[in-house]
N, C-alpha and C positions, 0 to 999 in steps of 0.2 A: 235688804233692809238699810235705811238710813241710819247712817252715822251722823247723830247730831254732837257739837262740840264746844265748850264752853273754858274759861279760866279766869280764875281769879287769886288777887294776892290770899295765905291764908297761914298763920300759923298753927302750931299740934298745941292744943291746950292739956292733951290728956294720953298716955297710950297705959291701955290694961288688958292682963291675956283672962282671957274667959275661961270658964269649965273645962271646954276642950280644946283647950291650950289653943285656939284662933287669939286674934288678937283684934280690939277694937280702937280705932285710932280716932281721937273726934279733934276736931277742928275750928278753930273762932274765924269767923269771915267779916271782913268790913261792915259796916251801916249800910252802905251804898250796894251792899251785892246780894239783894233783895231776889233781881232778878234768878240769878246763879242757884239761890236757895229754894226758891221754886222750881227750877229745872232740875233740882237732886229733889227732890220732894215727889216729881212726878216721873223720876226714876225710881224712885222707892214704890209709888203707888202703882208704877206697871210691871214691878218684878224684872228690871233688866239690872245688869250690872253696867259698870264704869270700869272704863282702864285710866287710872292716876297716873300721870308723869309729874316727875317732881323736879322743881329746879330751887337749888339753894341759895338763898340772895342778901349780900352785906347787910344787916339790918338798916345801916344808913341810908342806904340804896332805895330800900322798899319805905322806909321814914318817910325820906325826897317825894316819894311819889303818892303814898294812899297816906303816911301821914298815923298808922294805926298798929304796927306791928312792934312789941315790945321784947323780943329777940335779941341776941346776940352774933359776934358771928360764927360757923360751927363748919369745924372741915374735915368732911368725911373723905375715910379713904377705903377703898375695897377692901386692903388688908385691916382694917381696925378692930380687932378682937372684941370692941364694945360691945360692938351692932351683935353680937352673935350670940 
């Protein structure tokens, strides 16, 4: 099986809980991420799953390179109970 890879900066727009207690996460992508969006649509059409690996960036660092993310710095620790 071929494993395709892509990456794109994104900001979390919304996190909701579904009726079965699953989670749905909505991301905002930059305007120039059309090819990544098309790739995700193809994944949906083929019924395949994607493995997501996240990296948290300083807002200024991302703004300097992409100019579109409107978030602030977030400090996430493994022992952070607010994420449970």
